[in-house]
PANU-283970 format. One record per residue: residue in three letters; chain; x, y, z of N, C-alpha, C, CB in turn. Coordinates in steps of 0.001 Angstrom, whole numbers, padded with zeros to 6 digits. Glycine has a CB too. Example, Ala and Ser with C-alpha at 12.3 -4.5 7.8 and 13.67 -1.06 7.14 Angstrom:
<recs>
<rec rest="Ala" kette="A" n_east="013190" n_north="-005690" n_up="007800" ca_east="012300" ca_north="-004500" ca_up="007800" c_east="013200" c_north="-003300" c_up="007800" cb_east="011308" cb_north="-004473" cb_up="009046"/>
<rec rest="Ser" kette="A" n_east="012850" n_north="-002250" n_up="007080" ca_east="013670" ca_north="-001060" ca_up="007140" c_east="012900" c_north="000030" c_up="007870" cb_east="014084" cb_north="-000598" cb_up="005725"/>
</recs>
This chain:
<recs>
<rec rest="Met" kette="A" n_east="038316" n_north="020144" n_up="030828" ca_east="037072" ca_north="019426" ca_up="030821" c_east="035568" c_north="020039" c_up="030741" cb_east="037143" cb_north="018739" cb_up="031932"/>
<rec rest="Lys" kette="A" n_east="036008" n_north="021209" n_up="029813" ca_east="034511" ca_north="022192" ca_up="028569" c_east="034520" c_north="021179" c_up="027900" cb_east="034773" cb_north="023888" cb_up="027345"/>
<rec rest="Glu" kette="A" n_east="035733" n_north="020825" n_up="027389" ca_east="035922" ca_north="019780" ca_up="025879" c_east="035146" c_north="018246" c_up="026120" cb_east="037946" cb_north="019359" cb_up="025533"/>
<rec rest="Leu" kette="A" n_east="035746" n_north="017678" n_up="026931" ca_east="035113" ca_north="016790" ca_up="027388" c_east="033371" c_north="016562" c_up="026980" cb_east="035424" cb_north="017023" cb_up="028685"/>
<rec rest="Ile" kette="A" n_east="032945" n_north="017567" n_up="028436" ca_east="031637" ca_north="017922" ca_up="028077" c_east="030627" c_north="017825" c_up="026543" cb_east="031779" cb_north="019135" cb_up="028420"/>
<rec rest="Ile" kette="A" n_east="031474" n_north="018871" n_up="026328" ca_east="030754" ca_north="018655" ca_up="024422" c_east="031211" c_north="017862" c_up="024016" cb_east="030928" cb_north="019638" cb_up="023168"/>
<rec rest="Ile" kette="A" n_east="032660" n_north="016816" n_up="023848" ca_east="032434" ca_north="015738" ca_up="023097" c_east="031580" c_north="014298" c_up="023441" cb_east="033613" cb_north="015485" cb_up="022831"/>
<rec rest="Ile" kette="A" n_east="031285" n_north="014587" n_up="024934" ca_east="030276" ca_north="013470" ca_up="025429" c_east="028768" c_north="014222" c_up="024929" cb_east="030410" cb_north="013158" cb_up="027405"/>
<rec rest="Thr" kette="A" n_east="028709" n_north="015027" n_up="025041" ca_east="027150" ca_north="015640" ca_up="024543" c_east="027188" c_north="015551" c_up="023391" cb_east="026681" cb_north="017095" cb_up="024816"/>
<rec rest="Thr" kette="A" n_east="028019" n_north="015825" n_up="022564" ca_east="027735" ca_north="015514" ca_up="020573" c_east="027730" c_north="013855" c_up="021114" cb_east="029598" cb_north="016139" cb_up="018877"/>
<rec rest="Leu" kette="A" n_east="028217" n_north="013588" n_up="021551" ca_east="028036" ca_north="012209" ca_up="020809" c_east="027227" c_north="011354" c_up="021316" cb_east="029149" cb_north="011485" cb_up="020674"/>
<rec rest="Ile" kette="A" n_east="025719" n_north="011736" n_up="022680" ca_east="024678" ca_north="011879" ca_up="023170" c_east="023505" c_north="011906" c_up="022490" cb_east="024785" cb_north="012693" cb_up="023736"/>
<rec rest="Ala" kette="A" n_east="024124" n_north="013276" n_up="021421" ca_east="023546" ca_north="013926" ca_up="020406" c_east="023466" c_north="012910" c_up="019276" cb_east="024290" cb_north="015177" cb_up="020068"/>
<rec rest="Ile" kette="A" n_east="024519" n_north="012543" n_up="018983" ca_east="024306" ca_north="012041" ca_up="017317" c_east="023941" c_north="010619" c_up="017902" cb_east="025934" cb_north="012098" cb_up="015985"/>
<rec rest="Ser" kette="A" n_east="024092" n_north="009544" n_up="018890" ca_east="023800" ca_north="008182" ca_up="019168" c_east="021870" c_north="008408" c_up="019443" cb_east="024933" cb_north="007551" cb_up="020749"/>
<rec rest="Ser" kette="A" n_east="021676" n_north="009499" n_up="019913" ca_east="019829" ca_north="009483" ca_up="019947" c_east="018996" c_north="009713" c_up="018687" cb_east="019224" cb_north="010722" cb_up="020901"/>
<rec rest="Val" kette="A" n_east="019850" n_north="010807" n_up="017594" ca_east="019587" ca_north="011162" ca_up="016546" c_east="019538" c_north="009660" c_up="015516" cb_east="020595" cb_north="012304" cb_up="016268"/>
<rec rest="Ser" kette="A" n_east="019947" n_north="009231" n_up="015993" ca_east="020751" ca_north="008000" ca_up="014624" c_east="019580" c_north="007364" c_up="014375" cb_east="022169" cb_north="006595" cb_up="015119"/>
<rec rest="Gln" kette="A" n_east="019578" n_north="006795" n_up="013090" ca_east="018873" ca_north="006160" ca_up="012601" c_east="018923" c_north="004766" c_up="012643" cb_east="018858" cb_north="006550" cb_up="011711"/>
<rec rest="Thr" kette="A" n_east="017355" n_north="004577" n_up="013048" ca_east="017100" ca_north="003149" ca_up="013779" c_east="017316" c_north="002260" c_up="012502" cb_east="015398" cb_north="002916" cb_up="014575"/>
<rec rest="Lys" kette="A" n_east="017387" n_north="000964" n_up="012413" ca_east="017249" ca_north="-000201" ca_up="011524" c_east="015829" c_north="-000324" c_up="011256" cb_east="017821" cb_north="-001511" cb_up="012118"/>
<rec rest="Ser" kette="A" n_east="015600" n_north="-000633" n_up="009847" ca_east="014603" ca_north="-001001" ca_up="009572" c_east="014526" c_north="-002562" c_up="008829" cb_east="014168" cb_north="000053" cb_up="008927"/>
<rec rest="Thr" kette="A" n_east="013538" n_north="-003444" n_up="008633" ca_east="013482" ca_north="-004346" ca_up="007804" c_east="013038" c_north="-004301" c_up="007297" cb_east="013401" cb_north="-005081" cb_up="007843"/>
<rec rest="Tyr" kette="A" n_east="013955" n_north="-005236" n_up="006205" ca_east="013518" ca_north="-005144" ca_up="004501" c_east="012862" c_north="-006431" c_up="004516" cb_east="014902" cb_north="-005051" cb_up="003163"/>
<rec rest="Ile" kette="A" n_east="011585" n_north="-005964" n_up="003728" ca_east="010309" ca_north="-007099" ca_up="003126" c_east="010447" c_north="-007276" c_up="001744" cb_east="008659" cb_north="-006573" cb_up="003308"/>
<rec rest="Ser" kette="A" n_east="010776" n_north="-008448" n_up="001078" ca_east="011165" ca_north="-008315" ca_up="-000320" c_east="009883" c_north="-008193" c_up="-000738" cb_east="012011" cb_north="-009445" cb_up="-001015"/>
<rec rest="Asn" kette="A" n_east="009774" n_north="-007880" n_up="-002245" ca_east="008683" ca_north="-007596" ca_up="-002225" c_east="008407" c_north="-009231" c_up="-003175" cb_east="008349" cb_north="-005942" cb_up="-002785"/>
<rec rest="Asp" kette="A" n_east="009492" n_north="-009842" n_up="-003325" ca_east="008945" ca_north="-010939" ca_up="-003869" c_east="008177" c_north="-011969" c_up="-002802" cb_east="010057" cb_north="-011590" cb_up="-004591"/>
<rec rest="Asn" kette="A" n_east="008263" n_north="-011712" n_up="-001173" ca_east="007758" ca_north="-012267" ca_up="-000421" c_east="006213" c_north="-011870" c_up="-000099" cb_east="008584" cb_north="-012213" cb_up="000449"/>
<rec rest="Ile" kette="A" n_east="006195" n_north="-010653" n_up="-000461" ca_east="004842" ca_north="-009847" ca_up="-000246" c_east="004189" c_north="-010217" c_up="-001679" cb_east="005054" cb_north="-007977" cb_up="000053"/>
<rec rest="Val" kette="A" n_east="004440" n_north="-010564" n_up="-002797" ca_east="003653" ca_north="-011493" ca_up="-003931" c_east="003119" c_north="-012528" c_up="-003892" cb_east="004200" cb_north="-011832" cb_up="-004782"/>
<rec rest="Glu" kette="A" n_east="004213" n_north="-013196" n_up="-003017" ca_east="003850" ca_north="-014982" ca_up="-002896" c_east="003059" c_north="-015276" c_up="-001947" cb_east="005040" cb_north="-015983" cb_up="-002579"/>
<rec rest="Lys" kette="A" n_east="003450" n_north="-014503" n_up="-000864" ca_east="001928" ca_north="-014012" ca_up="000413" c_east="000891" c_north="-014337" c_up="-000375" cb_east="001608" cb_north="-012086" cb_up="000979"/>
<rec rest="Ser" kette="A" n_east="000459" n_north="-012793" n_up="-001065" ca_east="-000919" ca_north="-012207" ca_up="-001528" c_east="-001685" c_north="-013353" c_up="-002416" cb_east="-000675" cb_north="-010748" cb_up="-002495"/>
<rec rest="Lys" kette="A" n_east="-000335" n_north="-014511" n_up="-003434" ca_east="-000836" ca_north="-015654" ca_up="-004324" c_east="-001514" c_north="-016297" c_up="-003441" cb_east="000168" cb_north="-016564" cb_up="-005043"/>
<rec rest="Glu" kette="A" n_east="-000711" n_north="-016954" n_up="-001932" ca_east="-001556" ca_north="-017760" ca_up="-001467" c_east="-002994" c_north="-017462" c_up="-000698" cb_east="-000817" cb_north="-018368" cb_up="-000796"/>
<rec rest="Tyr" kette="A" n_east="-003202" n_north="-016437" n_up="-000802" ca_east="-004258" ca_north="-015877" ca_up="000111" c_east="-005090" c_north="-015803" c_up="-001500" cb_east="-003843" cb_north="-014166" cb_up="001274"/>
<rec rest="Ile" kette="A" n_east="-004741" n_north="-015511" n_up="-002643" ca_east="-005812" ca_north="-015506" ca_up="-003595" c_east="-006399" c_north="-017186" c_up="-004070" cb_east="-005169" cb_north="-014625" cb_up="-004928"/>
<rec rest="Thr" kette="A" n_east="-005420" n_north="-017681" n_up="-003834" ca_east="-005714" ca_north="-018684" ca_up="-004120" c_east="-006644" c_north="-019529" c_up="-003334" cb_east="-004779" cb_north="-019087" cb_up="-004309"/>
<rec rest="Glu" kette="A" n_east="-007340" n_north="-019446" n_up="-002060" ca_east="-007807" ca_north="-019570" ca_up="-001214" c_east="-008924" c_north="-018121" c_up="-001561" cb_east="-006778" cb_north="-019779" cb_up="-000069"/>
<rec rest="Asn" kette="A" n_east="-009384" n_north="-017527" n_up="-002033" ca_east="-010403" ca_north="-016987" ca_up="-002211" c_east="-010041" c_north="-015422" c_up="-000775" cb_east="-011792" cb_north="-018341" cb_up="-002044"/>
<rec rest="Glu" kette="A" n_east="-009467" n_north="-015396" n_up="-000708" ca_east="-009221" ca_north="-014330" ca_up="000614" c_east="-008462" c_north="-013146" c_up="000131" cb_east="-008279" cb_north="-015019" cb_up="001927"/>
<rec rest="Tyr" kette="A" n_east="-009350" n_north="-011994" n_up="-000765" ca_east="-008812" ca_north="-011118" ca_up="-001363" c_east="-008536" c_north="-009900" c_up="-000286" cb_east="-009630" cb_north="-010844" cb_up="-002527"/>
<rec rest="Leu" kette="A" n_east="-009615" n_north="-009853" n_up="000494" ca_east="-009078" ca_north="-009104" ca_up="001853" c_east="-007204" c_north="-008622" c_up="001750" cb_east="-009360" cb_north="-010455" cb_up="003347"/>
<rec rest="Lys" kette="A" n_east="-007536" n_north="-010171" n_up="002643" ca_east="-005901" ca_north="-010522" ca_up="002993" c_east="-004796" c_north="-009899" c_up="001776" cb_east="-005690" cb_north="-012443" cb_up="003029"/>
<rec rest="Ala" kette="A" n_east="-005563" n_north="-010766" n_up="000426" ca_east="-004003" ca_north="-010745" ca_up="-000299" c_east="-004083" c_north="-008723" c_up="-000448" cb_east="-003925" cb_north="-011996" cb_up="-002469"/>
<rec rest="Ala" kette="A" n_east="-005321" n_north="-008127" n_up="-000738" ca_east="-004958" ca_north="-006431" ca_up="-001086" c_east="-003895" c_north="-006501" c_up="000283" cb_east="-006665" cb_north="-004925" cb_up="-000959"/>
<rec rest="Lys" kette="A" n_east="-004653" n_north="-006428" n_up="001482" ca_east="-003938" ca_north="-005853" ca_up="002256" c_east="-002152" c_north="-006056" c_up="002338" cb_east="-004618" cb_north="-006188" cb_up="003334"/>
<rec rest="Glu" kette="A" n_east="-002021" n_north="-007686" n_up="002466" ca_east="-000578" ca_north="-007598" ca_up="002332" c_east="000247" c_north="-007020" c_up="000943" cb_east="-000179" cb_north="-008965" cb_up="002563"/>
<rec rest="Leu" kette="A" n_east="-000785" n_north="-006776" n_up="000144" ca_east="-000109" ca_north="-005994" ca_up="-001085" c_east="000326" c_north="-004376" c_up="-000820" cb_east="-001238" cb_north="-006010" cb_up="-002365"/>
<rec rest="Glu" kette="A" n_east="-000224" n_north="-003870" n_up="000288" ca_east="-000276" ca_north="-002789" ca_up="000764" c_east="000970" c_north="-002622" c_up="001485" cb_east="-001387" cb_north="-002633" cb_up="001434"/>
<rec rest="Lys" kette="A" n_east="001726" n_north="-003797" n_up="002144" ca_east="002934" ca_north="-003397" ca_up="002568" c_east="003806" c_north="-003057" c_up="001734" cb_east="003426" cb_north="-004155" cb_up="003224"/>
<rec rest="Ile" kette="A" n_east="004358" n_north="-002754" n_up="-000038" ca_east="004983" ca_north="-002856" ca_up="-000109" c_east="004837" c_north="-000866" c_up="-000471" cb_east="005311" cb_north="-004128" cb_up="-000670"/>
<rec rest="Asn" kette="A" n_east="006539" n_north="-001187" n_up="-000196" ca_east="006879" ca_north="000148" ca_up="-000310" c_east="006421" c_north="001480" c_up="-001386" cb_east="008067" cb_north="-000059" cb_up="-000415"/>
<rec rest="Pro" kette="A" n_east="005784" n_north="002201" n_up="-000619" ca_east="005439" ca_north="003398" ca_up="-001880" c_east="006146" c_north="004564" c_up="-002701" cb_east="004576" cb_north="004132" cb_up="-001424"/>
<rec rest="Asn" kette="A" n_east="007473" n_north="004096" n_up="-002378" ca_east="009011" ca_north="004489" ca_up="-002768" c_east="009324" c_north="003579" c_up="-003929" cb_east="010187" cb_north="004236" cb_up="-001475"/>
<rec rest="Asp" kette="A" n_east="008964" n_north="002301" n_up="-003778" ca_east="009461" ca_north="001088" ca_up="-005408" c_east="008715" c_north="001875" c_up="-005993" cb_east="008986" cb_north="-000905" cb_up="-005717"/>
<rec rest="Ser" kette="A" n_east="009697" n_north="001559" n_up="-006991" ca_east="009704" ca_north="001963" ca_up="-008628" c_east="008244" c_north="000898" c_up="-009362" cb_east="011686" cb_north="001372" cb_up="-009501"/>
<rec rest="Ser" kette="A" n_east="007636" n_north="-000017" n_up="-008460" ca_east="006409" ca_north="-000737" ca_up="-009096" c_east="005785" c_north="-000454" c_up="-008662" cb_east="006126" cb_north="-001840" cb_up="-009227"/>
<rec rest="Tyr" kette="A" n_east="005255" n_north="000551" n_up="-007563" ca_east="004380" ca_north="000565" ca_up="-006698" c_east="003144" c_north="000877" c_up="-007066" cb_east="004712" cb_north="001215" cb_up="-005859"/>
<rec rest="Thr" kette="A" n_east="002949" n_north="001640" n_up="-008175" ca_east="001733" ca_north="002074" ca_up="-008508" c_east="000875" c_north="000808" c_up="-009698" cb_east="002052" cb_north="003682" cb_up="-009167"/>
<rec rest="Thr" kette="A" n_east="002113" n_north="000271" n_up="-009971" ca_east="001365" ca_north="-001167" ca_up="-011005" c_east="000924" c_north="-002173" c_up="-009684" cb_east="002892" cb_north="-002280" cb_up="-012375"/>
<rec rest="Phe" kette="A" n_east="001270" n_north="-002328" n_up="-008684" ca_east="000929" ca_north="-002866" ca_up="-007495" c_east="-000635" c_north="-002131" c_up="-006894" cb_east="002280" cb_north="-002605" cb_up="-006507"/>
<rec rest="Leu" kette="A" n_east="-000723" n_north="-000841" n_up="-007081" ca_east="-001999" ca_north="000034" ca_up="-006664" c_east="-003203" c_north="-000500" c_up="-007885" cb_east="-001579" cb_north="002019" cb_up="-006779"/>
<rec rest="Thr" kette="A" n_east="-002535" n_north="-000946" n_up="-009074" ca_east="-003816" ca_north="-001799" ca_up="-009881" c_east="-003979" c_north="-003073" c_up="-009529" cb_east="-003683" cb_north="-001934" cb_up="-011400"/>
<rec rest="Ser" kette="A" n_east="-003433" n_north="-003967" n_up="-008770" ca_east="-003744" ca_north="-005359" ca_up="-008188" c_east="-004557" c_north="-004870" c_up="-006898" cb_east="-002270" cb_north="-006372" cb_up="-007808"/>
<rec rest="Ile" kette="A" n_east="-004223" n_north="-003847" n_up="-006189" ca_east="-004919" ca_north="-003701" ca_up="-004891" c_east="-006723" c_north="-003332" c_up="-005349" cb_east="-004021" cb_north="-002268" cb_up="-003910"/>
<rec rest="Ser" kette="A" n_east="-006050" n_north="-002501" n_up="-006093" ca_east="-008020" ca_north="-002351" ca_up="-006207" c_east="-008346" c_north="-003042" c_up="-007052" cb_east="-008843" cb_north="-000946" cb_up="-006637"/>
<rec rest="Tyr" kette="A" n_east="-007937" n_north="-004049" n_up="-007485" ca_east="-009177" ca_north="-005221" ca_up="-007892" c_east="-008847" c_north="-006067" c_up="-006651" cb_east="-009012" cb_north="-006247" cb_up="-009631"/>
<rec rest="Tyr" kette="A" n_east="-008340" n_north="-006180" n_up="-006151" ca_east="-008884" ca_north="-007330" ca_up="-004908" c_east="-009627" c_north="-006602" c_up="-003739" cb_east="-007482" cb_north="-008210" cb_up="-004107"/>
<rec rest="Tyr" kette="A" n_east="-009801" n_north="-005402" n_up="-004102" ca_east="-010857" ca_north="-004634" ca_up="-003008" c_east="-012150" c_north="-004726" c_up="-003574" cb_east="-010563" cb_north="-002974" cb_up="-002716"/>
<rec rest="Leu" kette="A" n_east="-012212" n_north="-004937" n_up="-005375" ca_east="-013397" ca_north="-004774" ca_up="-005679" c_east="-013577" c_north="-006429" c_up="-005642" cb_east="-013682" cb_north="-003843" cb_up="-007031"/>
<rec rest="Leu" kette="A" n_east="-013161" n_north="-007696" n_up="-005579" ca_east="-013238" ca_north="-008916" ca_up="-005777" c_east="-013679" c_north="-008985" c_up="-004148" cb_east="-011877" cb_north="-009694" cb_up="-006460"/>
<rec rest="Ala" kette="A" n_east="-013498" n_north="-008377" n_up="-003064" ca_east="-013439" ca_north="-008329" ca_up="-001727" c_east="-014884" c_north="-007790" c_up="-001294" cb_east="-012216" cb_north="-007454" cb_up="-001260"/>
<rec rest="Lys" kette="A" n_east="-015515" n_north="-006850" n_up="-002471" ca_east="-016517" ca_north="-006002" ca_up="-002361" c_east="-016717" c_north="-005314" c_up="-001426" cb_east="-017396" cb_north="-006426" cb_up="-002502"/>
<rec rest="Asp" kette="A" n_east="-015160" n_north="-004425" n_up="-000915" ca_east="-015158" ca_north="-003305" ca_up="-000583" c_east="-014857" c_north="-002322" c_up="-001272" cb_east="-014680" cb_north="-003260" cb_up="000174"/>
<rec rest="Tyr" kette="A" n_east="-015753" n_north="-002035" n_up="-001880" ca_east="-015537" ca_north="-001067" ca_up="-003123" c_east="-015200" c_north="000747" c_up="-002332" cb_east="-017357" cb_north="-001155" cb_up="-004294"/>
<rec rest="Glu" kette="A" n_east="-015659" n_north="001067" n_up="-001300" ca_east="-014768" ca_north="002476" ca_up="-000906" c_east="-013623" c_north="002539" c_up="-000885" cb_east="-014885" cb_north="002990" cb_up="000215"/>
<rec rest="Lys" kette="A" n_east="-013622" n_north="000772" n_up="-000384" ca_east="-011669" ca_north="001097" ca_up="-000080" c_east="-011021" c_north="001227" c_up="-001409" cb_east="-010635" cb_north="-000415" cb_up="000787"/>
<rec rest="Ala" kette="A" n_east="-011783" n_north="000029" n_up="-002307" ca_east="-011113" ca_north="000265" ca_up="-003548" c_east="-011488" c_north="001588" c_up="-004583" cb_east="-011343" cb_north="-000992" cb_up="-004262"/>
<rec rest="Ile" kette="A" n_east="-012263" n_north="002277" n_up="-004233" ca_east="-012109" ca_north="003619" ca_up="-004933" c_east="-010879" c_north="004516" c_up="-004359" cb_east="-013500" cb_north="004449" cb_up="-004761"/>
<rec rest="Glu" kette="A" n_east="-010470" n_north="004473" n_up="-003191" ca_east="-009739" ca_north="005457" ca_up="-002336" c_east="-008384" c_north="004882" c_up="-002866" cb_east="-010038" cb_north="005425" cb_up="-000542"/>
<rec rest="Ile" kette="A" n_east="-007831" n_north="003232" n_up="-003732" ca_east="-007172" ca_north="002809" ca_up="-003502" c_east="-006943" c_north="003437" c_up="-005271" cb_east="-007272" cb_north="001520" cb_up="-002713"/>
<rec rest="Cys" kette="A" n_east="-007815" n_north="003750" n_up="-006232" ca_east="-008204" ca_north="004148" ca_up="-007217" c_east="-007975" c_north="005329" c_up="-007465" cb_east="-009169" cb_north="003922" cb_up="-007321"/>
<rec rest="Asp" kette="A" n_east="-007922" n_north="006267" n_up="-006688" ca_east="-007821" ca_north="007365" ca_up="-006356" c_east="-006414" c_north="007646" c_up="-006129" cb_east="-008616" cb_north="007579" cb_up="-005407"/>
<rec rest="Lys" kette="A" n_east="-006076" n_north="007373" n_up="-005393" ca_east="-004152" ca_north="007008" ca_up="-005015" c_east="-003639" c_north="006818" c_up="-006274" cb_east="-003647" cb_north="005378" cb_up="-004015"/>
<rec rest="Gly" kette="A" n_east="-003981" n_north="005863" n_up="-007137" ca_east="-003214" ca_north="005562" ca_up="-008722" c_east="-003342" c_north="006562" c_up="-009777" cb_east="-003817" cb_north="004259" cb_up="-009476"/>
<rec rest="Leu" kette="A" n_east="-004101" n_north="007039" n_up="-009652" ca_east="-004828" ca_north="008159" ca_up="-010149" c_east="-003692" c_north="009301" c_up="-010229" cb_east="-006133" cb_north="008540" cb_up="-009163"/>
<rec rest="Glu" kette="A" n_east="-003681" n_north="009906" n_up="-008870" ca_east="-002946" ca_north="010639" ca_up="-008977" c_east="-001581" c_north="010586" c_up="-008995" cb_east="-003256" cb_north="011162" cb_up="-008425"/>
<rec rest="Ser" kette="A" n_east="-001169" n_north="009625" n_up="-008795" ca_east="000587" ca_north="009014" ca_up="-009578" c_east="000882" c_north="008838" c_up="-010405" cb_east="001211" cb_north="008051" cb_up="-009499"/>
<rec rest="Ser" kette="A" n_east="-000018" n_north="007868" n_up="-011039" ca_east="000569" ca_north="007387" ca_up="-012367" c_east="-000266" c_north="007961" c_up="-013487" cb_east="000595" cb_north="005775" cb_up="-012478"/>
<rec rest="Ile" kette="A" n_east="000765" n_north="007374" n_up="-014379" ca_east="000498" ca_north="008050" ca_up="-015841" c_east="-000267" c_north="006931" c_up="-016366" cb_east="001920" cb_north="008470" cb_up="-016864"/>
<rec rest="Ser" kette="A" n_east="-000511" n_north="005546" n_up="-016488" ca_east="-000947" ca_north="004645" ca_up="-016853" c_east="-002144" c_north="004572" c_up="-016019" cb_east="-000093" cb_north="003704" cb_up="-016901"/>
<rec rest="Arg" kette="A" n_east="-002894" n_north="005235" n_up="-016479" ca_east="-004379" ca_north="005668" ca_up="-015467" c_east="-005528" c_north="004245" c_up="-015768" cb_east="-005363" cb_north="007622" cb_up="-016251"/>
<rec rest="Tyr" kette="A" n_east="-005155" n_north="003906" n_up="-017212" ca_east="-006742" ca_north="002946" ca_up="-017587" c_east="-007466" c_north="002430" c_up="-016336" cb_east="-006439" cb_north="001363" cb_up="-018549"/>
<rec rest="Tyr" kette="A" n_east="-006381" n_north="001127" n_up="-015766" ca_east="-006925" ca_north="-000243" ca_up="-014739" c_east="-007401" c_north="001080" c_up="-013671" cb_east="-005332" cb_north="-001791" cb_up="-013933"/>
<rec rest="Phe" kette="A" n_east="-007458" n_north="002169" n_up="-013132" ca_east="-007979" ca_north="002667" ca_up="-012178" c_east="-008855" c_north="003164" c_up="-012473" cb_east="-007440" cb_north="003256" cb_up="-011581"/>
<rec rest="Phe" kette="A" n_east="-009354" n_north="003515" n_up="-013509" ca_east="-010603" ca_north="003855" ca_up="-013953" c_east="-011538" c_north="003157" c_up="-014395" cb_east="-010540" cb_north="004506" cb_up="-014660"/>
<rec rest="Leu" kette="A" n_east="-011258" n_north="002008" n_up="-014495" ca_east="-011826" ca_north="000545" ca_up="-014765" c_east="-011834" c_north="000094" c_up="-013752" cb_east="-011209" cb_north="-000379" cb_up="-015609"/>
<rec rest="Asn" kette="A" n_east="-011044" n_north="000309" n_up="-012499" ca_east="-011501" ca_north="-000366" ca_up="-010871" c_east="-012666" c_north="000796" c_up="-010437" cb_east="-009857" cb_north="-000389" cb_up="-009412"/>
<rec rest="Lys" kette="A" n_east="-012840" n_north="001861" n_up="-010730" ca_east="-013378" ca_north="002796" ca_up="-010154" c_east="-014244" c_north="002871" c_up="-010404" cb_east="-013054" cb_north="003655" cb_up="-010141"/>
<rec rest="Ser" kette="A" n_east="-014757" n_north="002933" n_up="-012243" ca_east="-016123" ca_north="003001" ca_up="-012432" c_east="-016684" c_north="001513" c_up="-011906" cb_east="-016454" cb_north="003364" cb_up="-014030"/>
<rec rest="Ala" kette="A" n_east="-015664" n_north="000314" n_up="-011983" ca_east="-016673" ca_north="-000699" ca_up="-011273" c_east="-017092" c_north="-001047" c_up="-010093" cb_east="-016467" cb_north="-001608" cb_up="-011465"/>
<rec rest="Ala" kette="A" n_east="-016287" n_north="-000303" n_up="-009481" ca_east="-016726" ca_north="-000035" ca_up="-007915" c_east="-018046" c_north="001272" c_up="-007472" cb_east="-015137" cb_north="000502" cb_up="-007135"/>
<rec rest="Leu" kette="A" n_east="-017857" n_north="002146" n_up="-008155" ca_east="-019109" ca_north="003258" ca_up="-008116" c_east="-020262" c_north="002535" c_up="-008883" cb_east="-018717" cb_north="004868" cb_up="-008954"/>
<rec rest="Ser" kette="A" n_east="-020211" n_north="001689" n_up="-009712" ca_east="-021175" ca_north="000879" ca_up="-010583" c_east="-021893" c_north="000096" c_up="-009280" cb_east="-020322" cb_north="-000255" cb_up="-011884"/>
<rec rest="Gln" kette="A" n_east="-021216" n_north="-000860" n_up="-008608" ca_east="-021534" ca_north="-001887" ca_up="-007156" c_east="-022032" c_north="-000612" c_up="-006553" cb_east="-020006" cb_north="-002850" cb_up="-006123"/>
<rec rest="Ile" kette="A" n_east="-021494" n_north="000238" n_up="-005992" ca_east="-022272" ca_north="001034" ca_up="-004916" c_east="-023283" c_north="001697" c_up="-005608" cb_east="-021430" cb_north="002075" cb_up="-004099"/>
<rec rest="Lys" kette="A" n_east="-024098" n_north="001802" n_up="-006455" ca_east="-024964" ca_north="002614" ca_up="-007316" c_east="-025826" c_north="001350" c_up="-007471" cb_east="-024282" cb_north="003405" cb_up="-008766"/>
<rec rest="Lys" kette="A" n_east="-025392" n_north="000260" n_up="-007269" ca_east="-026422" ca_north="-000783" ca_up="-007431" c_east="-027052" c_north="-001609" c_up="-006052" cb_east="-025751" cb_north="-001817" cb_up="-008381"/>
<rec rest="Arg" kette="A" n_east="-026165" n_north="-000908" n_up="-005208" ca_east="-026256" ca_north="-001469" ca_up="-003376" c_east="-027170" c_north="-000131" c_up="-003124" cb_east="-024301" cb_north="-001549" cb_up="-002101"/>
<rec rest="Lys" kette="A" n_east="-027234" n_north="000631" n_up="-003344" ca_east="-027898" ca_north="001943" ca_up="-003420" c_east="-029395" c_north="001829" c_up="-003436" cb_east="-027448" cb_north="002690" cb_up="-004642"/>
<rec rest="Arg" kette="A" n_east="-029671" n_north="001600" n_up="-004916" ca_east="-030441" ca_north="001149" ca_up="-005274" c_east="-031386" c_north="000055" c_up="-004354" cb_east="-029897" cb_north="000875" cb_up="-006216"/>
<rec rest="Ile" kette="A" n_east="-030623" n_north="-001295" n_up="-003899" ca_east="-031622" ca_north="-001718" ca_up="-003262" c_east="-032235" c_north="-001591" c_up="-001869" cb_east="-031467" cb_north="-002611" cb_up="-003429"/>
<rec rest="Tyr" kette="A" n_east="-031662" n_north="-000857" n_up="-001387" ca_east="-031866" ca_north="-000144" ca_up="-000041" c_east="-032594" c_north="000962" c_up="-000261" cb_east="-030628" cb_north="000260" cb_up="000673"/>
</recs>
């Protein structure tokens, strides 16, 4: 009887801890959807769409450059800087992150001068 209780308890524990099935979203689908937003000049939506790309993906840092650029075009400079900082921490190729970050900082500086 004890063995049966141990087996049932073990099975319940395993089933409750088992991994849930996650849905896979293809990068191609994400990129296509973001391209649609870009053609409609919806840069904020394009950036948010690209942010759905998994950070563990090998091309993630490449997409971070595009995300920061689209936030710049959407005039969300604070978010562009945040994305650039994330890219600067995780990327070997930093040129475009520095470029986008400096553009965002210069826009914030101009905006502060106006007020």
